[in-house]
PASEBA-1860 file (N, C-alpha, C; in nm, 3 decimals):
! residues 249
1> MLVNAGSP> 0.086/-0.119/0.000/0.000/0.000/0.000/0.088/0.123/0.000 ~ 0.060/0.219/-0.088/0.138/0.341/-0.099/0.084/0.446/-0.004 ~ 0.179/0.523/0.053/0.141/0.629/0.148/0.186/0.762/0.092 ~ 0.098/0.859/0.094/0.130/0.993/0.047/0.236/1.055/0.137 ~ 0.345/1.104/0.076/0.455/1.159/0.154/0.414/1.280/0.236 ~ 0.312/1.347/0.196/0.272/1.466/0.271/0.164/1.440/0.371 ~ 0.121/1.315/0.384/0.011/1.283/0.476/0.061/1.271/0.619 ~ -0.026/1.283/0.718/0.013/1.268/0.861/0.069/1.129/0.891
9> RAWLLLHM> 0.019/1.030/0.821/0.066/0.893/0.846/0.213/0.878/0.805 ~ 0.249/0.935/0.692/0.389/0.929/0.647/0.480/1.003/0.743 ~ 0.432/1.115/0.792/0.513/1.194/0.887/0.538/1.114/1.015 ~ 0.433/1.039/1.061/0.445/0.960/1.183/0.544/0.845/1.163 ~ 0.535/0.776/1.046/0.627/0.666/1.019/0.772/0.714/1.012 ~ 0.795/0.828/0.954/0.929/0.884/0.942/0.988/0.912/1.079 ~ 0.912/0.971/1.168/0.963/1.004/1.301/0.982/0.880/1.388 ~ 0.894/0.779/1.369/0.912/0.655/1.445/1.041/0.584/1.403
17> TFALRLLS> 1.069/0.584/1.273/1.194/0.522/1.226/1.315/0.594/1.281 ~ 1.312/0.725/1.284/1.424/0.803/1.338/1.443/0.776/1.487 ~ 1.331/0.766/1.559/1.339/0.741/1.704/1.400/0.604/1.733 ~ 1.359/0.502/1.653/1.414/0.367/1.674/1.564/0.365/1.647 ~ 1.610/0.432/1.543/1.753/0.437/1.513/1.829/0.509/1.624 ~ 1.771/0.615/1.677/1.837/0.688/1.785/1.849/0.603/1.911 ~ 1.745/0.525/1.944/1.749/0.437/2.061/1.854/0.326/2.042 ~ 1.867/0.273/1.920/1.967/0.170/1.894/2.108/0.223/1.914
25> IIALLLVA> 2.133/0.348/1.867/2.266/0.408/1.884/2.298/0.429/2.031 ~ 2.200/0.476/2.110/2.220/0.499/2.254/2.250/0.367/2.325 ~ 2.176/0.258/2.288/2.199/0.127/2.350/2.339/0.076/2.322 ~ 2.386/0.094/2.198/2.521/0.050/2.163/2.626/0.127/2.242 ~ 2.605/0.259/2.261/2.701/0.339/2.337/2.706/0.299/2.483 ~ 2.594/0.253/2.539/2.591/0.212/2.679/2.655/0.075/2.700 ~ 2.637/-0.017/2.604/2.687/-0.154/2.619/2.833/-0.165/2.581 ~ 2.880/-0.088/2.486/3.016/-0.101/2.434/3.125/-0.085/2.539
33> PGVAQAPP> 3.119/0.014/2.631/3.227/0.027/2.732/3.240/-0.096/2.820 ~ 3.125/-0.157/2.859/3.132/-0.277/2.942/3.195/-0.393/2.869 ~ 3.167/-0.407/2.739/3.227/-0.515/2.660/3.376/-0.493/2.643 ~ 3.415/-0.365/2.625/3.557/-0.335/2.604/3.638/-0.359/2.730 ~ 3.577/-0.336/2.847/3.651/-0.349/2.973/3.651/-0.491/3.027 ~ 3.567/-0.579/2.974/3.563/-0.717/3.025/3.694/-0.787/2.993 ~ 3.755/-0.855/3.092/3.884/-0.921/3.067/3.868/-1.035/2.969 ~ 3.955/-1.043/2.870/3.948/-1.156/2.776/3.979/-1.286/2.847
41> ETRETGAP> 3.915/-1.395/2.803/3.933/-1.524/2.867/3.982/-1.625/2.765 ~ 4.058/-1.720/2.813/4.104/-1.828/2.726/3.993/-1.930/2.711 ~ 3.983/-1.992/2.596/3.878/-2.090/2.572/3.901/-2.216/2.654 ~ 4.026/-2.250/2.677/4.055/-2.378/2.743/4.027/-2.374/2.892 ~ 4.063/-2.266/2.961/4.054/-2.265/3.107/3.955/-2.165/3.161 ~ 3.915/-2.064/3.084/3.828/-1.960/3.137/3.900/-1.861/3.223 ~ 4.033/-1.868/3.232/4.112/-1.776/3.313/4.144/-1.651/3.234 ~ 4.153/-1.534/3.299/4.190/-1.412/3.229/4.326/-1.427/3.162
49> TGTIVEIY> 4.338/-1.371/3.041/4.464/-1.378/2.969/4.575/-1.311/3.050 ~ 4.689/-1.376/3.060/4.801/-1.322/3.136/4.816/-1.386/3.273 ~ 4.715/-1.463/3.320/4.725/-1.530/3.448/4.825/-1.644/3.441 ~ 4.921/-1.645/3.533/5.023/-1.750/3.537/5.014/-1.821/3.672 ~ 5.004/-1.951/3.668/5.006/-2.033/3.790/5.139/-2.105/3.794 ~ 5.217/-2.078/3.898/5.348/-2.140/3.914/5.335/-2.272/3.990 ~ 5.397/-2.376/3.938/5.403/-2.505/4.007/5.549/-2.529/4.045 ~ 5.576/-2.539/4.174/5.713/-2.556/4.224/5.731/-2.702/4.265
57> LFWTATCP> 5.833/-2.766/4.209/5.862/-2.907/4.238/6.003/-2.919/4.294 ~ 6.015/-2.979/4.413/6.144/-3.008/4.475/6.164/-3.159/4.473 ~ 6.281/-3.203/4.426/6.304/-3.346/4.408/6.452/-3.378/4.424 ~ 6.481/-3.509/4.438/6.618/-3.557/4.440/6.632/-3.669/4.338 ~ 6.754/-3.690/4.292/6.779/-3.790/4.187/6.760/-3.932/4.237 ~ 6.771/-3.956/4.367/6.763/-4.091/4.422/6.622/-4.128/4.469 ~ 6.526/-4.041/4.446/6.388/-4.063/4.494/6.302/-4.116/4.381 ~ 6.254/-4.243/4.387/6.171/-4.297/4.278/6.037/-4.227/4.265
65> HCTSARGF> 5.978/-4.185/4.377/5.850/-4.113/4.369/5.869/-3.975/4.305 ~ 5.986/-3.917/4.323/6.016/-3.789/4.256/6.018/-3.807/4.105 ~ 6.072/-3.919/4.059/6.076/-3.946/3.915/5.936/-3.955/3.858 ~ 5.846/-4.021/3.931/5.707/-4.032/3.885/5.639/-3.896/3.883 ~ 5.660/-3.817/3.987/5.598/-3.684/3.994/5.651/-3.594/3.883 ~ 5.782/-3.597/3.859/5.842/-3.515/3.754/5.786/-3.553/3.618 ~ 5.779/-3.683/3.591/5.728/-3.727/3.462/5.584/-3.682/3.439 ~ 5.502/-3.692/3.544/5.362/-3.650/3.531/5.350/-3.501/3.505
73> LERLVPGI> 5.421/-3.419/3.584/5.412/-3.275/3.568/5.471/-3.228/3.435 ~ 5.579/-3.290/3.391/5.639/-3.251/3.264/5.550/-3.285/3.145 ~ 5.462/-3.382/3.163/5.363/-3.412/3.057/5.240/-3.324/3.070 ~ 5.200/-3.294/3.193/5.074/-3.223/3.216/5.085/-3.073/3.190 ~ 5.184/-3.009/3.251/5.189/-2.862/3.254/5.196/-2.799/3.115 ~ 5.277/-2.851/3.019/5.280/-2.786/2.888/5.145/-2.784/2.817 ~ 5.054/-2.872/2.852/4.922/-2.876/2.789/4.819/-2.788/2.856 ~ 4.856/-2.716/2.963/4.762/-2.627/3.032/4.806/-2.483/3.011
81> PGARLRSF> 4.736/-2.405/2.930/4.774/-2.264/2.910/4.769/-2.187/3.042 ~ 4.873/-2.112/3.069/4.879/-2.033/3.191/4.951/-2.101/3.305 ~ 4.990/-2.227/3.290/5.062/-2.300/3.395/5.210/-2.306/3.360 ~ 5.296/-2.294/3.462/5.441/-2.298/3.441/5.506/-2.379/3.552 ~ 5.591/-2.473/3.511/5.658/-2.562/3.607/5.797/-2.508/3.638 ~ 5.827/-2.499/3.768/5.961/-2.464/3.815/6.015/-2.583/3.893 ~ 6.119/-2.646/3.841/6.172/-2.769/3.897/6.305/-2.741/3.967 ~ 6.319/-2.790/4.091/6.439/-2.766/4.171/6.493/-2.899/4.222
89> ELDGDGSK> 6.611/-2.936/4.173/6.677/-3.056/4.223/6.761/-3.019/4.345 ~ 6.740/-3.089/4.454/6.815/-3.063/4.577/6.947/-3.141/4.569 ~ 7.043/-3.082/4.499/7.169/-3.149/4.470/7.287/-3.082/4.540 ~ 7.261/-3.012/4.648/7.368/-2.943/4.718/7.372/-2.794/4.694 ~ 7.283/-2.743/4.607/7.274/-2.599/4.583/7.220/-2.532/4.709 ~ 7.299/-2.443/4.767/7.261/-2.382/4.895/7.131/-2.305/4.890 ~ 7.109/-2.225/4.785/6.988/-2.142/4.778/6.863/-2.229/4.766 ~ 6.870/-2.338/4.689/6.755/-2.426/4.675/6.723/-2.496/4.806
97> EVAFIALS> 6.827/-2.541/4.876/6.804/-2.612/5.001/6.750/-2.517/5.109 ~ 6.801/-2.394/5.112/6.750/-2.295/5.207/6.603/-2.267/5.180 ~ 6.568/-2.250/5.051/6.429/-2.226/5.015/6.341/-2.346/5.049 ~ 6.391/-2.467/5.027/6.315/-2.588/5.057/6.286/-2.600/5.207 ~ 6.387/-2.573/5.289/6.368/-2.579/5.434/6.270/-2.472/5.480 ~ 6.281/-2.351/5.423/6.190/-2.243/5.461/6.046/-2.276/5.422 ~ 6.027/-2.331/5.303/5.893/-2.369/5.259/5.839/-2.485/5.343 ~ 5.926/-2.579/5.379/5.883/-2.691/5.463/5.833/-2.641/5.597
105> KQFKNDPP> 5.901/-2.540/5.654/5.854/-2.482/5.780/5.722/-2.410/5.760 ~ 5.709/-2.338/5.647/5.587/-2.262/5.620/5.466/-2.355/5.608 ~ 5.486/-2.472/5.544/5.376/-2.566/5.522/5.373/-2.678/5.626 ~ 5.464/-2.670/5.726/5.472/-2.773/5.831/5.499/-2.911/5.771 ~ 5.592/-2.913/5.676/5.639/-3.038/5.615/5.753/-3.090/5.702 ~ 5.717/-3.157/5.813/5.814/-3.198/5.914/5.801/-3.348/5.939 ~ 5.907/-3.424/5.915/6.038/-3.382/5.863/6.029/-3.351/5.714 ~ 6.119/-3.266/5.663/6.114/-3.231/5.522/6.126/-3.355/5.433
113> AVPFIVVG> 6.033/-3.368/5.339/6.030/-3.486/5.253/6.006/-3.444/5.109 ~ 6.051/-3.528/5.017/6.031/-3.507/4.874/5.963/-3.631/4.814 ~ 5.892/-3.615/4.701/5.873/-3.490/4.627/5.783/-3.393/4.702 ~ 5.816/-3.266/4.687/5.743/-3.159/4.753/5.695/-3.064/4.644 ~ 5.564/-3.053/4.627/5.505/-2.978/4.516/5.415/-2.870/4.574 ~ 5.435/-2.745/4.531/5.358/-2.632/4.580/5.282/-2.569/4.464 ~ 5.150/-2.553/4.482/5.065/-2.485/4.384/4.985/-2.381/4.461 ~ 5.018/-2.254/4.443/4.949/-2.149/4.517/4.977/-2.159/4.665
121> DEAFVGYR> 4.872/-2.169/4.746/4.887/-2.180/4.891/4.864/-2.323/4.940 ~ 4.881/-2.420/4.851/4.863/-2.561/4.888/4.985/-2.641/4.842 ~ 5.028/-2.732/4.928/5.146/-2.815/4.898/5.108/-2.962/4.902 ~ 5.181/-3.042/4.826/5.161/-3.187/4.820/5.295/-3.254/4.853 ~ 5.292/-3.344/4.951/5.412/-3.418/4.992/5.395/-3.564/4.952 ~ 5.493/-3.617/4.879/5.485/-3.754/4.833/5.406/-3.762/4.702 ~ 5.415/-3.876/4.639/5.344/-3.898/4.513/5.310/-4.046/4.503 ~ 5.180/-4.074/4.497/5.135/-4.213/4.490/5.127/-4.260/4.345
129> DDTSTGAE> 5.039/-4.197/4.264/5.029/-4.229/4.122/4.955/-4.116/4.052 ~ 4.944/-4.128/3.919/4.883/-4.021/3.838/4.734/-4.007/3.865 ~ 4.666/-4.117/3.897/4.521/-4.113/3.913/4.478/-4.059/4.049 ~ 4.567/-4.057/4.147/4.530/-4.006/4.279/4.599/-3.873/4.307 ~ 4.727/-3.878/4.341/4.800/-3.754/4.369/4.807/-3.665/4.245 ~ 4.833/-3.725/4.128/4.840/-3.647/4.006/4.709/-3.576/3.975 ~ 4.597/-3.645/3.994/4.467/-3.583/3.969/4.440/-3.468/4.065 ~ 4.482/-3.482/4.191/4.463/-3.373/4.287/4.545/-3.250/4.248
137> IEHRIRAC> 4.668/-3.273/4.202/4.753/-3.161/4.161/4.692/-3.091/4.039 ~ 4.646/-3.168/3.942/4.585/-3.107/3.822/4.461/-3.026/3.859 ~ 4.378/-3.080/3.948/4.258/-3.008/3.992/4.295/-2.876/4.058 ~ 4.403/-2.877/4.138/4.445/-2.755/4.206/4.496/-2.652/4.106 ~ 4.571/-2.696/4.005/4.622/-2.605/3.903/4.507/-2.536/3.830 ~ 4.408/-2.613/3.790/4.295/-2.557/3.714/4.209/-2.467/3.803 ~ 4.201/-2.500/3.932/4.126/-2.414/4.024/4.194/-2.278/4.039 ~ 4.328/-2.277/4.044/4.401/-2.151/4.055/4.397/-2.071/3.925
145> LSMPCADV> 4.377/-2.138/3.814/4.361/-2.066/3.687/4.226/-1.998/3.679 ~ 4.122/-2.064/3.730/3.988/-2.004/3.725/3.970/-1.897/3.832 ~ 4.034/-1.915/3.946/4.030/-1.815/4.054/4.171/-1.803/4.112 ~ 4.243/-1.695/4.079/4.385/-1.684/4.116/4.411/-1.713/4.263 ~ 4.518/-1.791/4.289/4.559/-1.828/4.425/4.684/-1.747/4.464 ~ 4.700/-1.727/4.593/4.819/-1.659/4.643/4.942/-1.745/4.622 ~ 5.050/-1.685/4.572/5.175/-1.756/4.547/5.260/-1.752/4.674 ~ 5.254/-1.859/4.754/5.328/-1.864/4.880/5.476/-1.886/4.857
153> AGPILAQA> 5.509/-1.973/4.761/5.649/-2.013/4.743/5.733/-1.905/4.676 ~ 5.675/-1.826/4.587/5.752/-1.728/4.510/5.836/-1.634/4.594 ~ 5.776/-1.562/4.692/5.856/-1.470/4.774/5.965/-1.540/4.855 ~ 5.937/-1.661/4.904/6.036/-1.734/4.984/6.153/-1.777/4.897 ~ 6.124/-1.825/4.776/6.231/-1.865/4.684/6.313/-1.744/4.641 ~ 6.245/-1.631/4.619/6.317/-1.510/4.579/6.408/-1.461/4.692 ~ 6.359/-1.468/4.815/6.440/-1.425/4.929/6.563/-1.514/4.947 ~ 6.548/-1.643/4.915/6.662/-1.735/4.927/6.757/-1.725/4.808
161> GAIERQSQ> 6.717/-1.653/4.703/6.802/-1.639/4.586/6.788/-1.751/4.486 ~ 6.684/-1.836/4.500/6.664/-1.948/4.408/6.599/-1.903/4.278 ~ 6.520/-1.794/4.281/6.458/-1.737/4.162/6.471/-1.586/4.170 ~ 6.436/-1.518/4.062/6.439/-1.372/4.062/6.331/-1.317/4.153 ~ 6.362/-1.205/4.215/6.269/-1.145/4.310/6.143/-1.099/4.239 ~ 6.027/-1.126/4.301/5.898/-1.088/4.245/5.841/-0.971/4.321 ~ 5.738/-0.911/4.262/5.676/-0.792/4.322/5.567/-0.826/4.421 ~ 5.532/-0.955/4.433/5.425/-0.993/4.523/5.471/-0.984/4.668
169> GGPGTLRP> 5.372/-0.968/4.756/5.401/-0.959/4.899/5.433/-1.093/4.959 ~ 5.480/-1.092/5.082/5.516/-1.216/5.150/5.396/-1.293/5.195 ~ 5.416/-1.416/5.243/5.307/-1.504/5.280/5.264/-1.491/5.425 ~ 5.294/-1.379/5.489/5.270/-1.370/5.632/5.124/-1.385/5.673 ~ 5.029/-1.333/5.592/4.888/-1.338/5.629/4.816/-1.456/5.565 ~ 4.887/-1.541/5.494/4.824/-1.653/5.426/4.814/-1.773/5.519 ~ 4.730/-1.869/5.480/4.714/-1.993/5.555/4.745/-2.110/5.463 ~ 4.871/-2.142/5.447/4.908/-2.250/5.355/4.857/-2.384/5.405
177> RIKRSELP> 4.824/-2.471/5.310/4.773/-2.604/5.341/4.866/-2.708/5.280 ~ 4.864/-2.827/5.339/4.952/-2.934/5.291/4.871/-3.062/5.281 ~ 4.901/-3.141/5.176/4.837/-3.272/5.157/4.946/-3.377/5.146 ~ 4.926/-3.488/5.214/5.021/-3.598/5.210/4.958/-3.717/5.139 ~ 5.040/-3.792/5.069/4.991/-3.911/5.000/4.937/-4.012/5.101 ~ 4.821/-4.070/5.071/4.760/-4.167/5.161/4.837/-4.299/5.158 ~ 4.828/-4.372/5.270/4.891/-4.504/5.278/4.816/-4.599/5.185 ~ 4.886/-4.675/5.100/4.817/-4.767/5.008/4.736/-4.872/5.084
185> ATISIPGI> 4.628/-4.918/5.022/4.540/-5.016/5.087/4.611/-5.149/5.106 ~ 4.702/-5.185/5.012/4.777/-5.309/5.024/4.925/-5.281/4.994 ~ 5.011/-5.359/5.058/5.154/-5.350/5.031/5.202/-5.489/4.994 ~ 5.296/-5.494/4.900/5.348/-5.623/4.852/5.486/-5.647/4.911 ~ 5.503/-5.762/4.976/5.630/-5.799/5.038/5.685/-5.921/4.965 ~ 5.806/-5.912/4.910/5.864/-6.027/4.839/5.871/-6.150/4.928 ~ 5.826/-6.262/4.873/5.830/-6.387/4.947/5.711/-6.409/5.038 ~ 5.635/-6.305/5.065/5.518/-6.316/5.154/5.389/-6.292/5.076
193> GSIKTSSL> 5.388/-6.190/4.992/5.268/-6.158/4.915/5.211/-6.023/4.955 ~ 5.085/-6.002/4.922/5.018/-5.875/4.951/4.955/-5.878/5.089 ~ 4.966/-5.766/5.160/4.908/-5.753/5.293/4.821/-5.628/5.297 ~ 4.700/-5.641/5.349/4.611/-5.526/5.364/4.654/-5.444/5.486 ~ 4.683/-5.318/5.463/4.728/-5.233/5.574/4.619/-5.213/5.678 ~ 4.492/-5.220/5.636/4.382/-5.199/5.732/4.370/-5.314/5.830 ~ 4.427/-5.432/5.797/4.416/-5.547/5.886/4.527/-5.550/5.991 ~ 4.622/-5.458/5.984/4.734/-5.455/6.077/4.712/-5.349/6.184
201> SLPMLTIV> 4.752/-5.381/6.306/4.749/-5.281/6.413/4.862/-5.181/6.389 ~ 4.857/-5.069/6.458/4.958/-4.966/6.438/5.098/-5.016/6.472 ~ 5.120/-5.087/6.585/5.256/-5.138/6.612/5.304/-5.237/6.506 ~ 5.215/-5.330/6.464/5.255/-5.427/6.363/5.282/-5.360/6.229 ~ 5.201/-5.260/6.193/5.223/-5.188/6.068/5.357/-5.115/6.072 ~ 5.391/-5.059/6.188/5.519/-4.992/6.202/5.635/-5.089/6.185 ~ 5.622/-5.209/6.243/5.728/-5.311/6.230/5.743/-5.355/6.084 ~ 5.631/-5.379/6.016/5.636/-5.426/5.877/5.698/-5.321/5.787
209> LGAIDGFN> 5.651/-5.195/5.800/5.706/-5.088/5.716/5.853/-5.063/5.747 ~ 5.890/-5.073/5.875/6.030/-5.054/5.912/6.118/-5.164/5.855 ~ 6.066/-5.288/5.855/6.143/-5.400/5.800/6.162/-5.384/5.649 ~ 6.056/-5.338/5.580/6.067/-5.318/5.435/6.166/-5.207/5.405 ~ 6.153/-5.096/5.478/6.241/-4.982/5.454/6.386/-5.014/5.493 ~ 6.404/-5.100/5.593/6.539/-5.133/5.639/6.609/-5.238/5.555 ~ 6.536/-5.301/5.463/6.599/-5.402/5.377/6.681/-5.330/5.271 ~ 6.811/-5.328/5.293/6.904/-5.259/5.203/7.009/-5.359/5.156
217> PCAMWVLV> 7.001/-5.406/5.030/7.097/-5.507/4.983/7.241/-5.461/4.995 ~ 7.267/-5.332/4.969/7.405/-5.283/4.976/7.459/-5.296/5.119 ~ 7.377/-5.255/5.216/7.421/-5.263/5.355/7.442/-5.409/5.398 ~ 7.358/-5.498/5.347/7.372/-5.640/5.384/7.500/-5.699/5.327 ~ 7.536/-5.663/5.205/7.661/-5.714/5.148/7.782/-5.660/5.223 ~ 7.774/-5.537/5.270/7.883/-5.483/5.352/7.895/-5.562/5.481 ~ 7.779/-5.597/5.541/7.779/-5.674/5.664/7.838/-5.814/5.641 ~ 7.799/-5.878/5.530/7.853/-6.011/5.498/8.004/-6.003/5.478
225> FLIGSLVG> 8.050/-5.900/5.408/8.193/-5.883/5.386/8.266/-5.862/5.518 ~ 8.207/-5.784/5.609/8.269/-5.758/5.738/8.279/-5.888/5.820 ~ 8.170/-5.966/5.822/8.172/-6.091/5.899/8.274/-6.188/5.840 ~ 8.277/-6.196/5.705/8.373/-6.285/5.642/8.517/-6.246/5.670 ~ 8.543/-6.116/5.681/8.678/-6.070/5.711/8.719/-6.100/5.853 ~ 8.623/-6.099/5.944/8.654/-6.117/6.086/8.658/-6.264/6.128 ~ 8.592/-6.351/6.048/8.586/-6.492/6.088/8.725/-6.554/6.096 ~ 8.813/-6.520/6.003/8.946/-6.582/5.999/9.045/-6.524/6.097
233> LNDRLRMW> 9.007/-6.422/6.173/9.099/-6.360/6.269/9.083/-6.426/6.405 ~ 9.195/-6.457/6.468/9.193/-6.516/6.601/9.228/-6.414/6.708 ~ 9.269/-6.295/6.665/9.309/-6.191/6.759/9.189/-6.098/6.783 ~ 9.137/-6.097/6.908/9.020/-6.017/6.939/9.049/-5.867/6.922 ~ 9.171/-5.826/6.955/9.206/-5.684/6.942/9.199/-5.641/6.796 ~ 9.253/-5.724/6.706/9.248/-5.692/6.563/9.104/-5.697/6.511 ~ 9.024/-5.789/6.563/8.884/-5.796/6.520/8.809/-5.668/6.556 ~ 8.831/-5.617/6.680/8.766/-5.492/6.722/8.817/-5.374/6.640
241> SYGAALRQ> 8.947/-5.371/6.613/9.002/-5.258/6.538/8.953/-5.257/6.393 ~ 8.948/-5.377/6.328/8.898/-5.383/6.191/8.748/-5.349/6.185 ~ 8.674/-5.404/6.280/8.531/-5.372/6.284/8.503/-5.225/6.302 ~ 8.579/-5.161/6.392/8.560/-5.018/6.416/8.599/-4.937/6.293 ~ 8.705/-4.980/6.223/8.749/-4.907/6.105/8.647/-4.917/5.992 ~ 8.585/-5.036/5.972/8.486/-5.053/5.866/8.356/-4.985/5.896 ~ 8.332/-4.956/6.023/8.207/-4.888/6.060/8.219/-4.737/6.046 ~ 8.339/-4.685/6.023/8.354/-4.541/6.009/8.283/-4.494/5.883
249> P> 8.206/-4.378/5.885/8.134/-4.331/5.767/8.231/-4.282/5.662
END
């Protein structure tokens, strides 16, 4: 239907169209600043761009659980945007050991044990396997990416000279938490088989674990060598002197 350009109806339609366009422009001006100021987020984690979660790992070359923890973290961390692994081998480096002792005191890791993993204000002592301890560490990393956690270890490591000094404040007002690996439900003893830890009393469990930990083939061969050396001696004085000399560290 055609409308006369000079009619009142045409005049009304023209002004309504202008009013709608003006309202659309005003709405865009009101919404645009909020969109521009919203922090960009990564698709993978939902964390604001630029957020870095530091994972601190303390380990020794002779610790088998440290090897498992290192392998897991070295596979996991590169696949999580915003996560960064800092690995410290306790190989006699004074600054690393000072930082490790200070962090152990902060998290009440007494006696100090490895592997020792710190993510934000939470620490993990020991490593059972990827599906238990590893899953807990991954969950903590992703939680700190979605909601930033206080970096407890950073200032302590910087003060000890193990890393470059950061601008963050110290951990004085924080409440660090620590998690220890749970005792396995069963333990396997060579020659005996599997034993359920829940079926043992505390004294018996202590004896069993102490016997397993005390079984050291190297120490036993030294003992056999010492006994074999002393058997052929008939002089008690020489036996005591040789025994004392072999026992020296």
